[in-house]
C-alpha positions in Angstrom: -40.4 38.9 12.4 -39.4 36.0 14.8 -37.9 32.8 13.4 -40.3 29.9 13.6 -39.2 27.3 16.2 -38.9 24.5 13.6 -36.5 26.5 11.4 -34.5 27.6 14.5 -33.9 24.1 15.7 -32.9 22.9 12.2 -30.3 25.7 12.0 -28.8 24.6 15.3 -28.8 20.9 14.1 -27.0 21.9 10.9 -24.4 23.9 12.8 -23.7 21.0 15.1 -23.3 18.7 12.1 -20.8 21.1 10.4 -18.8 21.3 13.7 -18.7 17.5 14.0 -17.5 17.2 10.4 -14.7 19.7 11.1 -13.6 17.8 14.3 -13.6 14.6 12.2 -11.5 16.2 9.5 -9.1 17.5 12.0 -8.7 14.1 13.6 -8.1 12.5 10.2 -5.4 15.0 9.3 -3.8 14.6 12.7 -3.7 10.8 12.3 -2.3 11.1 8.8 0.4 13.5 10.0 1.3 11.2 12.9 1.7 8.2 10.5 4.2 10.0 8.3 5.3 13.4 9.5 7.1 14.3 6.3 5.3 12.3 3.7 8.6 10.9 2.3 8.3 7.8 0.1 10.4 5.5 -2.1 8.3 4.1 -5.0 9.2 1.0 -7.1 6.5 0.8 -9.8 5.8 -1.6 -12.5 8.3 -4.4 -11.6 7.3 -7.3 -13.9 8.3 -10.9 -12.9 7.2 -14.3 -14.1 5.7 -16.6 -11.5 3.8 -19.9 -11.2 1.2 -18.9 -8.6 -2.6 -19.5 -8.5 -5.2 -22.1 -7.8 -5.6 -23.4 -11.3 -3.3 -26.1 -12.7 -2.6 -24.0 -15.8 -1.4 -21.1 -13.7 1.0 -23.4 -11.9 2.2 -25.1 -15.1 2.5 -22.2 -17.5 3.1 -19.3 -15.1 2.2 -15.8 -15.9 3.4 -12.2 -15.4 3.0 -10.5 -12.1 3.3 -6.7 -11.8 4.5 -5.5 -8.4 4.5 -1.9 -7.0 6.1 -1.2 -3.6 5.8 2.1 -1.7 8.1 2.5 1.3 7.4 5.2 3.9 10.5 6.5 5.8 12.3 9.7 6.5 14.5 10.5 3.5 16.0 13.6 4.9 19.2 12.0 6.3 20.0 10.5 2.9 19.0 13.6 1.0 21.2 15.9 3.1 24.2 13.6 3.2 24.0 11.9 -0.3 24.8 8.7 1.6 23.2 5.4 0.4 23.7 3.9 3.9 21.1 6.4 5.3 18.3 5.2 3.1 16.9 2.0 1.6 18.8 0.6 -1.4 15.8 -0.1 -3.6 17.8 -2.6 -5.7 17.6 -4.8 -2.6 13.8 -4.4 -2.5 13.6 -5.2 -6.2 15.8 -8.3 -5.8 13.8 -9.6 -2.9 10.4 -9.0 -4.6 11.8 -10.9 -7.7 12.9 -13.9 -5.5 9.4 -14.1 -3.9 7.5 -13.8 -7.1 9.7 -16.1 -9.1 10.1 -18.5 -6.1 8.0 -21.3 -4.7 4.4 -21.3 -6.0 1.6 -20.2 -3.7 -2.2 -20.2 -4.3 -3.0 -16.6 -3.5 -1.8 -13.2 -4.8 -2.4 -12.0 -1.2 0.4 -14.4 0.0 2.9 -12.9 -2.4 2.0 -9.3 -1.3 2.2 -10.3 2.4 5.6 -11.9 1.9 7.1 -8.9 0.2 5.8 -6.5 2.8 7.0 -8.7 5.6 10.5 -8.9 4.1 10.8 -5.2 3.5 9.9 -4.4 7.1 12.2 -7.1 8.5 15.2 -6.2 6.3 15.0 -2.4 6.4 14.5 -1.0 9.9 14.1 2.7 8.7 10.9 1.8 6.8 7.8 2.7 8.9 5.3 1.2 6.5 5.1 -0.6 3.2 2.3 -0.6 0.6 2.5 -3.6 -1.8 0.4 -4.0 -4.9 0.6 -7.3 -6.9 -1.4 -7.5 -10.1 -2.0 -10.2 -12.6 -2.7 -8.9 -16.1 -5.3 -10.5 -18.4 -7.1 -12.7 -16.0 -9.7 -15.1 -17.4 -12.9 -15.6 -15.4 -15.3 -18.0 -17.1 -15.8 -16.6 -20.6 -14.5 -13.1 -19.7 -11.0 -11.8 -19.8 -10.4 -9.0 -17.3 -7.7 -6.3 -17.9 -6.3 -7.7 -14.7 -6.8 -8.3 -11.0 -4.8 -7.0 -8.1 -4.2 -7.1 -4.4 -2.9 -4.2 -2.4 -1.9 -4.3 1.2 -0.4 -1.8 3.7 1.6 -3.0 6.6 3.1 -0.9 9.4 6.1 -1.6 11.6 5.0 -2.8 15.0 5.8 -0.3 17.7 8.9 -1.4 19.7 
């Protein structure tokens, strides 16, 4: 029994769609691989600092806790094979700098804090290819509601030389 023309063309359309999805998936995987060949990361999670940032007078006057997470992408193989701190990023330095930024001069936006931390990490640590910074404010009040928190997360990549 011959296949009706309508069904036949639909089958070809589905096959083309599946092929296009596979090409897209391959491109995404290739791009992810190019971004970080080995997937190595240094993670600093849950750093809590007290800052006086925000647009409300009470935020500036009383201050509040800020929770900072930083993810650094870089090749950790040289440090791992040599056991040499000079071949990696000393994350106590990243912690110190994040603390200085959060506990330093007040700014209006959480976005500004995150941007400053990411910029400093990339400027001070040449092996780092990209930095993800998340800055959260716990227990944020909006009108008559108290949120568990609010957060900003940014990803910055080193500019190609």
